N, C-alpha and C positions, 0 to 999 in steps of 0.2 A: 485475631485475628482471622481473616475471610479465607478460605480454602481455595486453592488456585481454581478449581472448577467454577465457583461462583463467581470469581473475578473475571474468568473468561465470558462466562454467559452474560455479565453486563459489557464486556467489550465488544461483543458480537453483536449487541443493538445497537451500535454506533457504525456498523458496516454497511456501506452501500453495495448494492448489487450489480453486476454485470454479467451479461450472457455472451459468450465468445461466438464468433463463425460456428464452430467446431458444436455448438449446443452445452457447453462448460459451463456451469453458472459461478462466477467467480467473487470471492468478497473482497470489496475495495476500501482499504485502510491508510489514510495519512499518519505518517511517523515523522519523527524527527524534522519537525518546520524550524527553519533557521530565519534568517531577516531576508532572504531573496528567493529559497527555495523549499522544497519539502521532498522528502521520498512517499512514492504511492507504491503501496504493497498490494500486490493480486494473491490472497488466500486462495488455493487449490481446494476444491469442497471435500478431497479425499482426508483432511485432517490427519491423517496419521503422520506425517512428516513435512516439515517445512522445505524439504529439497523440491518440491513441485511448486515452490511458490514463484510468483515473478516481482520484479519491482521496476519502477521508471522514477525519471528525476522530474519533477514541476518546476518549472522556473516562474516565480510570481511575476505577475505583469504588472500590479500597481506600482504607484509612488512609494509606497513604503519601502521598496526592496532596496533602496539609496540610503536607508536609514540603517545603519549597521548596529544601533545598540537597541533595536526593537525585535522581538521576535514574532514570526507570524502566529497568530492563533489558529490552532487544529480545525475548530469548527469553523472559521472564515475560509480557511482552505478547503474545507469540503464542502462548504456552498458553493464552491467555483468548478465543483466536480461535475459538471452536465453530463450527457449521455455522450457528446461529441467531444469531449476533452477526455472522456475515462477510456472511448474507444482508441483515440489517436494515441492516450499513454500505453494502453494494452499493446496496439501495435510497434512502439518502441522499446517494449520492455524486454527485461532478460530475466533468466532463469537465477534464483539466488543461491541454488545448488550447484550451478556449473555444471549438471550433468555427469560430474565425476565421483568414483564411489568414496565412500565415507572412509573406509579402511582399504589401506594396498595391501593386496595379498601376501602371506608370508612366503 
């Protein structure tokens, strides 16, 4: 069985990069592709927690979106992610963590 550390290295090779206007370099990943949309996750470079990560929904523009029995291929969705599309999605993205504390004070 592979160690989680090794699996993460393999996964990081699949990420695209995006530099935000504040200079932060985000890793861009496609997750949960469906038949008409996919979740695009922006991984914060801090890496200590996923609470700083962001996500946006990409609605698929192709004709495949009307075929509910077919799931979009992750690589196909990644190929659609040009710099302009990534910038638009980043501007529409929201925090995964929501900014709330992980635990309420006792």
